[in-house]
N, CA, C, O and the ligand as a Tripos MOL2 file, in Angstrom:
@<TRIPOS>MOLECULE
protein
  269   267    68     0     0
PROTEIN
NO_CHARGES

@<TRIPOS>ATOM
      1 N          19.1110    2.5540  -14.4210 N.3       1 MET1
      2 CA         18.3980    2.0360  -13.0790 C.3       1 MET1
      3 C          19.5230    1.9820  -12.0070 C.2       1 MET1
      4 O          20.5950    1.4200  -12.2290 O.2       1 MET1
      5 N          19.2470    2.5490  -10.9270 N.am      2 THR2
      6 CA         20.0940    2.3880   -9.9050 C.3       2 THR2
      7 C          19.6130    1.1420   -8.9980 C.2       2 THR2
      8 O          18.4890    0.6550   -9.1240 O.2       2 THR2
      9 N          20.4690    0.7200   -8.1690 N.am      3 GLN3
     10 CA         20.0580   -0.4920   -7.3340 C.3       3 GLN3
     11 C          19.5090    0.1280   -6.2140 C.2       3 GLN3
     12 O          20.0270    1.0480   -5.5820 O.2       3 GLN3
     13 N          18.1910   -0.5370   -5.9410 N.am      4 THR4
     14 CA         17.5140   -0.2870   -4.5710 C.3       4 THR4
     15 C          17.8440   -1.1940   -3.5600 C.2       4 THR4
     16 O          17.9350   -2.4040   -3.7720 O.2       4 THR4
     17 N          18.0540   -0.5920   -2.3130 N.am      5 PRO5
     18 CA         18.3110   -1.4570   -1.2810 C.3       5 PRO5
     19 C          16.9530   -2.2300   -1.0430 C.2       5 PRO5
     20 O          15.8830   -1.6520   -1.2320 O.2       5 PRO5
     21 N          17.0120   -3.5330   -0.6290 N.am      6 ILE6
     22 CA         15.7180   -4.3170   -0.4310 C.3       6 ILE6
     23 C          15.8840   -4.7290    1.0500 C.2       6 ILE6
     24 O          16.8910   -5.2340    1.5470 O.2       6 ILE6
     25 N          14.7270   -4.4270    1.6670 N.am      7 LEU7
     26 CA         14.6890   -4.9520    3.1730 C.3       7 LEU7
     27 C          14.1690   -6.4330    3.2380 C.2       7 LEU7
     28 O          13.5110   -6.8970    2.3070 O.2       7 LEU7
     29 N          14.4140   -7.0120    4.1250 N.am      8 ASN8
     30 CA         13.7870   -8.3880    4.4840 C.3       8 ASN8
     31 C          12.5340   -8.2760    5.0620 C.2       8 ASN8
     32 O          12.2370   -8.9220    6.0670 O.2       8 ASN8
     33 N          11.7570   -7.4950    4.5010 N.am      9 LYS9
     34 CA         10.1640   -7.3360    5.1350 C.3       9 LYS9
     35 C           9.2730   -7.2970    3.9450 C.2       9 LYS9
     36 O           9.6960   -7.0920    2.8070 O.2       9 LYS9
     37 N           7.9780   -7.5080    4.2570 N.am     10 LYS10
     38 CA          7.0110   -7.5020    3.2950 C.3      10 LYS10
     39 C           6.2610   -6.1630    3.2810 C.2      10 LYS10
     40 O           6.0980   -5.5240    4.3200 O.2      10 LYS10
     41 N           5.8190   -5.7580    2.1220 N.am     11 CYS11
     42 CA          5.0320   -4.5350    2.0930 C.3      11 CYS11
     43 C           3.5100   -4.9150    2.7890 C.2      11 CYS11
     44 O           2.8500   -5.8840    2.4130 O.2      11 CYS11
     45 N           3.1400   -4.1120    3.7140 N.am     12 PRO12
     46 CA          1.8940   -4.4200    4.2390 C.3      12 PRO12
     47 C           0.6220   -4.1000    3.3400 C.2      12 PRO12
     48 O          -0.5260   -4.3380    3.7170 O.2      12 PRO12
     49 N           0.9030   -3.6070    2.2690 N.am     13 ILE13
     50 CA         -0.1200   -3.4400    1.2310 C.3      13 ILE13
     51 C          -0.2510   -4.3250    0.3730 C.2      13 ILE13
     52 O          -1.3870   -4.7870    0.2620 O.2      13 ILE13
     53 N           0.7260   -4.8190   -0.4350 N.am     14 CYS14
     54 CA          0.7250   -5.8970   -1.3650 C.3      14 CYS14
     55 C           1.5510   -7.0490   -1.1740 C.2      14 CYS14
     56 O           1.5470   -7.9170   -2.0470 O.2      14 CYS14
     57 N           2.3710   -7.1970    0.0120 N.am     15 GLY15
     58 CA          2.9370   -8.2690    0.4410 C.3      15 GLY15
     59 C           4.3010   -8.4970   -0.2950 C.2      15 GLY15
     60 O           5.0320   -9.4290    0.0380 O.2      15 GLY15
     61 N           4.6490   -7.5740   -1.3620 N.am     16 LYS16
     62 CA          5.9290   -7.5180   -1.9500 C.3      16 LYS16
     63 C           7.1330   -7.1860   -1.0910 C.2      16 LYS16
     64 O           6.9940   -6.5170   -0.0670 O.2      16 LYS16
     65 N           8.3110   -7.6400   -1.4880 N.am     17 GLN17
     66 CA          9.2570   -7.2150   -0.5220 C.3      17 GLN17
     67 C           9.5920   -5.5500   -0.5590 C.2      17 GLN17
     68 O           9.7080   -4.9130   -1.6060 O.2      17 GLN17
     69 N           9.7020   -5.0750    0.5850 N.am     18 SER18
     70 CA          9.5850   -3.7470    0.9100 C.3      18 SER18
     71 C          11.1380   -3.1820    0.5210 C.2      18 SER18
     72 O          12.0350   -4.0240    0.5580 O.2      18 SER18
     73 N          11.4400   -1.9910    0.2050 N.am     19 ILE19
     74 CA         12.6550   -1.4370   -0.1040 C.3      19 ILE19
     75 C          12.8500   -0.2590    0.9550 C.2      19 ILE19
     76 O          11.9320    0.3170    1.5380 O.2      19 ILE19
     77 N          14.2030   -0.0100    1.0940 N.am     20 LEU20
     78 CA         14.6680    1.0910    2.0450 C.3      20 LEU20
     79 C          13.8800    2.4040    1.8110 C.2      20 LEU20
     80 O          13.3770    3.0310    2.7430 O.2      20 LEU20
     81 N          13.8040    2.7740    0.5450 N.am     21 GLU21
     82 CA         13.4010    4.1230    0.1520 C.3      21 GLU21
     83 C          12.1020    4.3960    0.6620 C.2      21 GLU21
     84 O          11.8230    5.4940    1.1420 O.2      21 GLU21
     85 N          11.0900    3.2180    0.5630 N.am     22 TYR22
     86 CA          9.6610    3.4300    0.8890 C.3      22 TYR22
     87 C           9.2860    2.7040    2.0370 C.2      22 TYR22
     88 O           8.0940    2.5960    2.3260 O.2      22 TYR22
     89 N          10.2250    2.1650    2.7620 N.am     23 HIS23
     90 CA         10.0170    1.5130    3.9790 C.3      23 HIS23
     91 C           8.7230    1.9280    4.7810 C.2      23 HIS23
     92 O           8.5470    3.1390    4.9100 O.2      23 HIS23
     93 N           7.9030    1.1710    5.2710 N.am     24 PRO24
     94 CA          7.8100   -0.3330    5.0110 C.3      24 PRO24
     95 C           7.2590   -0.8370    3.8660 C.2      24 PRO24
     96 O           7.0380   -2.0400    3.7280 O.2      24 PRO24
     97 N           6.9630    0.1860    2.8320 N.am     25 PHE25
     98 CA          6.3920   -0.4190    1.7250 C.3      25 PHE25
     99 C           7.2280   -0.7250    0.5570 C.2      25 PHE25
    100 O           8.4160   -0.4050    0.5940 O.2      25 PHE25
    101 N           6.7100   -1.3470   -0.5430 N.am     26 CYS26
    102 CA          7.7400   -1.8010   -1.6550 C.3      26 CYS26
    103 C           7.7430   -0.4840   -2.6900 C.2      26 CYS26
    104 O           8.6100   -0.4300   -3.5620 O.2      26 CYS26
    105 N           6.9220    0.3840   -2.5860 N.am     27 SER27
    106 CA          6.8900    1.5750   -3.5690 C.3      27 SER27
    107 C           6.2230    2.7320   -3.1480 C.2      27 SER27
    108 O           5.6030    2.7150   -2.0850 O.2      27 SER27
    109 N           6.2700    3.7130   -3.8320 N.am     28 LYS28
    110 CA          5.6390    5.0410   -3.6080 C.3      28 LYS28
    111 C           4.1220    4.7890   -3.6510 C.2      28 LYS28
    112 O           3.3620    5.3510   -2.8620 O.2      28 LYS28
    113 N           3.7320    3.9890   -4.5280 N.am     29 LYS29
    114 CA          2.3050    3.5850   -4.8980 C.3      29 LYS29
    115 C           1.6360    3.0060   -3.5090 C.2      29 LYS29
    116 O           0.6720    3.5420   -2.9630 O.2      29 LYS29
    117 N           2.2360    1.9410   -3.0720 N.am     30 CYS30
    118 CA          1.7830    1.2600   -1.8250 C.3      30 CYS30
    119 C           2.0110    2.2980   -0.5410 C.2      30 CYS30
    120 O           1.3710    2.0730    0.4860 O.2      30 CYS30
    121 N           2.7230    3.1850   -0.5840 N.am     31 ALA31
    122 CA          2.9770    4.1980    0.6570 C.3      31 ALA31
    123 C           1.6900    5.0450    0.3450 C.2      31 ALA31
    124 O           0.9500    5.2440    1.3090 O.2      31 ALA31
    125 N           1.3730    5.4980   -0.6990 N.am     32 ASP32
    126 CA          0.3450    6.4530   -1.1380 C.3      32 ASP32
    127 C          -1.0910    5.8560   -0.8300 C.2      32 ASP32
    128 O          -2.0310    6.5370   -0.4190 O.2      32 ASP32
    129 N          -1.1350    4.5380   -1.0740 N.am     33 ILE33
    130 CA         -2.3350    3.7620   -0.8730 C.3      33 ILE33
    131 C          -2.5540    3.6920    0.6290 C.2      33 ILE33
    132 O          -3.6790    3.7750    1.1210 O.2      33 ILE33
    133 N          -1.3850    3.5300    1.3780 N.am     34 ASP34
    134 CA         -1.6210    3.2910    2.8020 C.3      34 ASP34
    135 C          -2.0010    4.7440    3.5890 C.2      34 ASP34
    136 O          -2.6760    4.8120    4.6160 O.2      34 ASP34
    137 N          -1.4800    5.7460    2.9530 N.am     35 LEU35
    138 CA         -1.6620    7.1280    3.5200 C.3      35 LEU35
    139 C          -3.1390    7.3670    3.1310 C.2      35 LEU35
    140 O          -3.9100    7.7470    4.0120 O.2      35 LEU35
    141 N          -3.5980    7.1660    1.8380 N.am     36 GLY36
    142 CA         -4.8710    7.4640    1.5340 C.3      36 GLY36
    143 C          -5.9640    6.7470    2.3550 C.2      36 GLY36
    144 O          -7.0560    7.2330    2.6510 O.2      36 GLY36
    145 N          -5.4950    5.4830    2.6880 N.am     37 ARG37
    146 CA         -6.4970    4.5910    3.4920 C.3      37 ARG37
    147 C          -6.5010    5.2200    4.9490 C.2      37 ARG37
    148 O          -7.5370    5.1330    5.6080 O.2      37 ARG37
    149 N          -5.4680    5.8010    5.4380 N.am     38 TRP38
    150 CA         -5.4160    6.4240    6.7010 C.3      38 TRP38
    151 C          -6.1750    7.5940    6.6160 C.2      38 TRP38
    152 O          -6.9870    7.8710    7.4990 O.2      38 TRP38
    153 N          -5.9840    8.3420    5.5940 N.am     39 LEU39
    154 CA         -6.7560    9.6420    5.5880 C.3      39 LEU39
    155 C          -8.3130    9.4140    5.5060 C.2      39 LEU39
    156 O          -9.1390   10.0130    6.1950 O.2      39 LEU39
    157 N          -8.5730    8.4980    4.5990 N.am     40 LYS40
    158 CA        -10.0220    8.2340    4.3640 C.3      40 LYS40
    159 C         -10.6010    7.8540    5.7010 C.2      40 LYS40
    160 O         -11.5460    8.4610    6.2030 O.2      40 LYS40
    161 N          -9.9960    6.8250    6.2570 N.am     41 GLY41
    162 CA        -10.4900    6.3990    7.5440 C.3      41 GLY41
    163 C         -10.6750    7.4230    8.6150 C.2      41 GLY41
    164 O         -11.5340    7.3540    9.4940 O.2      41 GLY41
    165 N          -9.7650    8.4170    8.4630 N.am     42 ASP42
    166 CA         -9.8930    9.3740    9.4860 C.3      42 ASP42
    167 C         -11.1070   10.4660    9.1810 C.2      42 ASP42
    168 O         -11.6670   11.0970   10.0780 O.2      42 ASP42
    169 N         -11.4060   10.5810    7.8430 N.am     43 TYR43
    170 CA        -12.4500   11.6020    7.5640 C.3      43 TYR43
    171 C         -13.6920   10.8900    7.3760 C.2      43 TYR43
    172 O         -14.7220   11.3740    7.8450 O.2      43 TYR43
    173 N         -13.7160    9.8630    6.7840 N.am     44 VAL44
    174 CA        -14.9250    9.0570    6.5300 C.3      44 VAL44
    175 C         -15.0280    7.8490    7.5080 C.2      44 VAL44
    176 O         -14.1800    6.9570    7.5420 O.2      44 VAL44
    177 N         -16.1750    7.8920    8.3300 N.am     45 MET45
    178 CA        -16.2990    6.9930    9.2780 C.3      45 MET45
    179 C         -17.8220    6.2700    9.2430 C.2      45 MET45
    180 O         -18.8310    6.8770    8.8840 O.2      45 MET45
    181 N         -17.8080    5.1130    9.6030 N.am     46 HIS46
    182 CA        -19.1190    4.3800    9.7150 C.3      46 HIS46
    183 C         -20.0520    4.6370    8.4830 C.2      46 HIS46
    184 O         -21.2350    4.9200    8.6750 O.2      46 HIS46
    185 N         -19.5400    4.5440    7.2430 N.am     47 THR47
    186 CA        -20.3910    4.5350    6.1480 C.3      47 THR47
    187 C         -20.1030    3.3340    5.2670 C.2      47 THR47
    188 O         -18.9780    2.8380    5.3280 O.2      47 THR47
    189 N         -21.0660    2.7910    4.4070 N.am     48 ASN48
    190 CA        -20.9800    1.7030    3.6900 C.3      48 ASN48
    191 C         -19.9920    1.8710    2.6050 C.2      48 ASN48
    192 O         -19.5980    0.8690    2.0090 O.2      48 ASN48
    193 N         -19.5460    3.0720    2.2870 N.am     49 GLU49
    194 CA        -18.8740    3.5410    1.0920 C.3      49 GLU49
    195 C         -17.4840    3.2440    1.1940 C.2      49 GLU49
    196 O         -16.7810    3.1370    0.1890 O.2      49 GLU49
    197 N         -16.9670    3.0780    2.5770 N.am     50 VAL50
    198 CA        -15.5210    2.9190    2.8070 C.3      50 VAL50
    199 C         -15.2240    1.3880    2.4040 C.2      50 VAL50
    200 O         -16.0080    0.4980    2.7370 O.2      50 VAL50
    201 N         -14.2260    1.1670    1.7790 N.am     51 PRO51
    202 CA        -13.8420   -0.1320    1.2990 C.3      51 PRO51
    203 C         -13.3820   -0.8530    2.6790 C.2      51 PRO51
    204 O         -12.9590   -0.1830    3.6210 O.2      51 PRO51
    205 N         -13.4760   -2.0470    2.7240 N.am     52 THR52
    206 CA        -12.8540   -2.9230    3.7770 C.3      52 THR52
    207 C         -11.3460   -2.9370    3.5210 C.2      52 THR52
    208 O         -10.8740   -2.6020    2.4340 O.2      52 THR52
    209 N         -10.5660   -3.3590    4.6170 N.am     53 ASP53
    210 CA         -9.1780   -3.5780    4.4590 C.3      53 ASP53
    211 C          -8.7830   -4.7360    3.2170 C.2      53 ASP53
    212 O          -7.7510   -4.7050    2.5460 O.2      53 ASP53
    213 N          -9.7110   -5.5930    3.1250 N.am     54 GLU54
    214 CA         -9.5020   -6.5310    2.1970 C.3      54 GLU54
    215 C          -9.7250   -6.0540    0.8100 C.2      54 GLU54
    216 O          -9.0900   -6.5080   -0.1420 O.2      54 GLU54
    217 N         -10.6880   -5.0760    0.6970 N.am     55 GLU55
    218 CA        -10.9140   -4.4090   -0.6780 C.3      55 GLU55
    219 C          -9.7280   -3.5930   -1.0160 C.2      55 GLU55
    220 O          -9.2560   -3.5340   -2.1510 O.2      55 GLU55
    221 N          -9.2760   -2.9790   -0.0060 N.am     56 TRP56
    222 CA         -8.0440   -2.1040   -0.1530 C.3      56 TRP56
    223 C          -6.9520   -2.9060   -0.7120 C.2      56 TRP56
    224 O          -6.3880   -2.6760   -1.7810 O.2      56 TRP56
    225 N          -6.6850   -3.9240    0.1480 N.am     57 ALA57
    226 CA         -5.5710   -4.8430   -0.2280 C.3      57 ALA57
    227 C          -5.5770   -5.3770   -1.7470 C.2      57 ALA57
    228 O          -4.5990   -5.3180   -2.4920 O.2      57 ALA57
    229 N          -6.8640   -5.9190   -2.0920 N.am     58 GLN58
    230 CA         -7.1280   -6.2620   -3.4460 C.3      58 GLN58
    231 C          -6.8390   -5.2270   -4.4590 C.2      58 GLN58
    232 O          -6.1870   -5.5060   -5.4650 O.2      58 GLN58
    233 N          -7.3190   -3.9970   -4.2230 N.am     59 GLU59
    234 CA         -7.2330   -3.0120   -5.2160 C.3      59 GLU59
    235 C          -5.6170   -2.6340   -5.4290 C.2      59 GLU59
    236 O          -5.1790   -2.2120   -6.4990 O.2      59 GLU59
    237 N          -4.8220   -2.8490   -4.2650 N.am     60 ALA60
    238 CA         -3.4970   -2.5780   -4.2570 C.3      60 ALA60
    239 C          -2.7850   -3.6380   -5.0720 C.2      60 ALA60
    240 O          -1.8750   -3.3130   -5.8350 O.2      60 ALA60
    241 N          -3.1670   -4.8780   -4.9360 N.am     61 ILE61
    242 CA         -2.5060   -5.9720   -5.7160 C.3      61 ILE61
    243 C          -2.9460   -5.7200   -7.0550 C.2      61 ILE61
    244 O          -2.0850   -5.8640   -7.9220 O.2      61 ILE61
    245 N          -4.2090   -5.3410   -7.4540 N.am     62 GLU62
    246 CA         -4.5820   -5.2010   -8.8420 C.3      62 GLU62
    247 C          -3.5730   -4.1350   -9.5530 C.2      62 GLU62
    248 O          -2.9480   -4.3950  -10.5810 O.2      62 GLU62
    249 N          -3.5050   -2.8370   -8.8190 N.am     63 SER63
    250 CA         -2.7570   -1.9700   -9.3960 C.3      63 SER63
    251 C          -1.3590   -2.1950   -9.4060 C.2      63 SER63
    252 O          -0.6400   -1.6690  -10.2550 O.2      63 SER63
    253 N          -0.9290   -2.9390   -8.5220 N.am     64 ALA64
    254 CA          0.6650   -3.3980   -8.6350 C.3      64 ALA64
    255 C           0.9130   -4.1910   -9.8530 C.2      64 ALA64
    256 O           1.8670   -3.9400  -10.5880 O.2      64 ALA64
    257 N           0.0200   -5.2060  -10.0980 N.am     65 LYS65
    258 CA         -0.1100   -5.9320  -11.2530 C.3      65 LYS65
    259 C           0.0730   -5.0800  -12.6650 C.2      65 LYS65
    260 O           0.8610   -5.3670  -13.5670 O.2      65 LYS65
    261 N          -0.6550   -4.1990  -12.6420 N.am     66 ASN66
    262 CA         -0.6020   -3.3350  -13.8640 C.3      66 ASN66
    263 C           0.6290   -2.4310  -14.1440 C.2      66 ASN66
    264 O           0.7290   -1.7630  -15.1730 O.2      66 ASN66
    265 N           1.6040   -2.4600  -13.1090 N.am     67 GLU67
    266 CA          2.5120   -1.7890  -13.2590 C.3      67 GLU67
    267 C           3.5630   -2.5180  -14.2310 C.2      67 GLU67
    268 O           4.6210   -1.9620  -14.5250 O.2      67 GLU67
    269 ZN          3.5540   -2.9210   -1.9730 Zn       68 ZN68
@<TRIPOS>BOND
     1     1     2 1
     2     2     3 1
     3     3     4 2
     4     3     5 am
     5     5     6 1
     6     6     7 1
     7     7     8 2
     8     7     9 am
     9     9    10 1
    10    10    11 1
    11    11    12 2
    12    11    13 am
    13    13    14 1
    14    14    15 1
    15    15    16 2
    16    15    17 am
    17    17    18 1
    18    18    19 1
    19    19    20 2
    20    19    21 am
    21    21    22 1
    22    22    23 1
    23    23    24 2
    24    23    25 am
    25    25    26 1
    26    26    27 1
    27    27    28 2
    28    27    29 am
    29    29    30 1
    30    30    31 1
    31    31    32 2
    32    31    33 am
    33    33    34 1
    34    34    35 1
    35    35    36 2
    36    35    37 am
    37    37    38 1
    38    38    39 1
    39    39    40 2
    40    39    41 am
    41    41    42 1
    42    42    43 1
    43    43    44 2
    44    43    45 am
    45    45    46 1
    46    46    47 1
    47    47    48 2
    48    47    49 am
    49    49    50 1
    50    50    51 1
    51    51    52 2
    52    51    53 am
    53    53    54 1
    54    54    55 1
    55    55    56 2
    56    55    57 am
    57    57    58 1
    58    58    59 1
    59    59    60 2
    60    59    61 am
    61    61    62 1
    62    62    63 1
    63    63    64 2
    64    63    65 am
    65    65    66 1
    66    66    67 1
    67    67    68 2
    68    67    69 am
    69    69    70 1
    70    70    71 1
    71    71    72 2
    72    71    73 am
    73    73    74 1
    74    74    75 1
    75    75    76 2
    76    75    77 am
    77    77    78 1
    78    78    79 1
    79    79    80 2
    80    79    81 am
    81    81    82 1
    82    82    83 1
    83    83    84 2
    84    83    85 am
    85    85    86 1
    86    86    87 1
    87    87    88 2
    88    87    89 am
    89    89    90 1
    90    90    91 1
    91    91    92 2
    92    91    93 am
    93    93    94 1
    94    94    95 1
    95    95    96 2
    96    95    97 am
    97    97    98 1
    98    98    99 1
    99    99   100 2
   100    99   101 am
   101   101   102 1
   102   102   103 1
   103   103   104 2
   104   103   105 am
   105   105   106 1
   106   106   107 1
   107   107   108 2
   108   107   109 am
   109   109   110 1
   110   110   111 1
   111   111   112 2
   112   111   113 am
   113   113   114 1
   114   114   115 1
   115   115   116 2
   116   115   117 am
   117   117   118 1
   118   118   119 1
   119   119   120 2
   120   119   121 am
   121   121   122 1
   122   122   123 1
   123   123   124 2
   124   123   125 am
   125   125   126 1
   126   126   127 1
   127   127   128 2
   128   127   129 am
   129   129   130 1
   130   130   131 1
   131   131   132 2
   132   131   133 am
   133   133   134 1
   134   134   135 1
   135   135   136 2
   136   135   137 am
   137   137   138 1
   138   138   139 1
   139   139   140 2
   140   139   141 am
   141   141   142 1
   142   142   143 1
   143   143   144 2
   144   143   145 am
   145   145   146 1
   146   146   147 1
   147   147   148 2
   148   147   149 am
   149   149   150 1
   150   150   151 1
   151   151   152 2
   152   151   153 am
   153   153   154 1
   154   154   155 1
   155   155   156 2
   156   155   157 am
   157   157   158 1
   158   158   159 1
   159   159   160 2
   160   159   161 am
   161   161   162 1
   162   162   163 1
   163   163   164 2
   164   163   165 am
   165   165   166 1
   166   166   167 1
   167   167   168 2
   168   167   169 am
   169   169   170 1
   170   170   171 1
   171   171   172 2
   172   171   173 am
   173   173   174 1
   174   174   175 1
   175   175   176 2
   176   175   177 am
   177   177   178 1
   178   178   179 1
   179   179   180 2
   180   179   181 am
   181   181   182 1
   182   182   183 1
   183   183   184 2
   184   183   185 am
   185   185   186 1
   186   186   187 1
   187   187   188 2
   188   187   189 am
   189   189   190 1
   190   190   191 1
   191   191   192 2
   192   191   193 am
   193   193   194 1
   194   194   195 1
   195   195   196 2
   196   195   197 am
   197   197   198 1
   198   198   199 1
   199   199   200 2
   200   199   201 am
   201   201   202 1
   202   202   203 1
   203   203   204 2
   204   203   205 am
   205   205   206 1
   206   206   207 1
   207   207   208 2
   208   207   209 am
   209   209   210 1
   210   210   211 1
   211   211   212 2
   212   211   213 am
   213   213   214 1
   214   214   215 1
   215   215   216 2
   216   215   217 am
   217   217   218 1
   218   218   219 1
   219   219   220 2
   220   219   221 am
   221   221   222 1
   222   222   223 1
   223   223   224 2
   224   223   225 am
   225   225   226 1
   226   226   227 1
   227   227   228 2
   228   227   229 am
   229   229   230 1
   230   230   231 1
   231   231   232 2
   232   231   233 am
   233   233   234 1
   234   234   235 1
   235   235   236 2
   236   235   237 am
   237   237   238 1
   238   238   239 1
   239   239   240 2
   240   239   241 am
   241   241   242 1
   242   242   243 1
   243   243   244 2
   244   243   245 am
   245   245   246 1
   246   246   247 1
   247   247   248 2
   248   247   249 am
   249   249   250 1
   250   250   251 1
   251   251   252 2
   252   251   253 am
   253   253   254 1
   254   254   255 1
   255   255   256 2
   256   255   257 am
   257   257   258 1
   258   258   259 1
   259   259   260 2
   260   259   261 am
   261   261   262 1
   262   262   263 1
   263   263   264 2
   264   263   265 am
   265   265   266 1
   266   266   267 1
   267   267   268 2
@<TRIPOS>SUBSTRUCTURE
     1 MET1         2 RESIDUE 1 A MET
     2 THR2         6 RESIDUE 1 A THR
     3 GLN3        10 RESIDUE 1 A GLN
     4 THR4        14 RESIDUE 1 A THR
     5 PRO5        18 RESIDUE 1 A PRO
     6 ILE6        22 RESIDUE 1 A ILE
     7 LEU7        26 RESIDUE 1 A LEU
     8 ASN8        30 RESIDUE 1 A ASN
     9 LYS9        34 RESIDUE 1 A LYS
    10 LYS10       38 RESIDUE 1 A LYS
    11 CYS11       42 RESIDUE 1 A CYS
    12 PRO12       46 RESIDUE 1 A PRO
    13 ILE13       50 RESIDUE 1 A ILE
    14 CYS14       54 RESIDUE 1 A CYS
    15 GLY15       58 RESIDUE 1 A GLY
    16 LYS16       62 RESIDUE 1 A LYS
    17 GLN17       66 RESIDUE 1 A GLN
    18 SER18       70 RESIDUE 1 A SER
    19 ILE19       74 RESIDUE 1 A ILE
    20 LEU20       78 RESIDUE 1 A LEU
    21 GLU21       82 RESIDUE 1 A GLU
    22 TYR22       86 RESIDUE 1 A TYR
    23 HIS23       90 RESIDUE 1 A HIS
    24 PRO24       94 RESIDUE 1 A PRO
    25 PHE25       98 RESIDUE 1 A PHE
    26 CYS26      102 RESIDUE 1 A CYS
    27 SER27      106 RESIDUE 1 A SER
    28 LYS28      110 RESIDUE 1 A LYS
    29 LYS29      114 RESIDUE 1 A LYS
    30 CYS30      118 RESIDUE 1 A CYS
    31 ALA31      122 RESIDUE 1 A ALA
    32 ASP32      126 RESIDUE 1 A ASP
    33 ILE33      130 RESIDUE 1 A ILE
    34 ASP34      134 RESIDUE 1 A ASP
    35 LEU35      138 RESIDUE 1 A LEU
    36 GLY36      142 RESIDUE 1 A GLY
    37 ARG37      146 RESIDUE 1 A ARG
    38 TRP38      150 RESIDUE 1 A TRP
    39 LEU39      154 RESIDUE 1 A LEU
    40 LYS40      158 RESIDUE 1 A LYS
    41 GLY41      162 RESIDUE 1 A GLY
    42 ASP42      166 RESIDUE 1 A ASP
    43 TYR43      170 RESIDUE 1 A TYR
    44 VAL44      174 RESIDUE 1 A VAL
    45 MET45      178 RESIDUE 1 A MET
    46 HIS46      182 RESIDUE 1 A HIS
    47 THR47      186 RESIDUE 1 A THR
    48 ASN48      190 RESIDUE 1 A ASN
    49 GLU49      194 RESIDUE 1 A GLU
    50 VAL50      198 RESIDUE 1 A VAL
    51 PRO51      202 RESIDUE 1 A PRO
    52 THR52      206 RESIDUE 1 A THR
    53 ASP53      210 RESIDUE 1 A ASP
    54 GLU54      214 RESIDUE 1 A GLU
    55 GLU55      218 RESIDUE 1 A GLU
    56 TRP56      222 RESIDUE 1 A TRP
    57 ALA57      226 RESIDUE 1 A ALA
    58 GLN58      230 RESIDUE 1 A GLN
    59 GLU59      234 RESIDUE 1 A GLU
    60 ALA60      238 RESIDUE 1 A ALA
    61 ILE61      242 RESIDUE 1 A ILE
    62 GLU62      246 RESIDUE 1 A GLU
    63 SER63      250 RESIDUE 1 A SER
    64 ALA64      254 RESIDUE 1 A ALA
    65 LYS65      258 RESIDUE 1 A LYS
    66 ASN66      262 RESIDUE 1 A ASN
    67 GLU67      266 RESIDUE 1 A GLU
    68 ZN68       269 GROUP 0 **** ****
């Protein structure tokens, strides 16, 4: 394993410390989650099927735990 530079910032998705490689996220997973959220929000608007920000965050936390 190579050492990963750690930033003194928190991942906006799961709250873990973000790393330089995936700034401002802590991992590719969180970056993908954010990208997916952004895209979904762009394509799907005003439906009850869209998870709230809180649900997204919860989902991210759960998936991060499983890693
Ligand atoms: Zn994260």
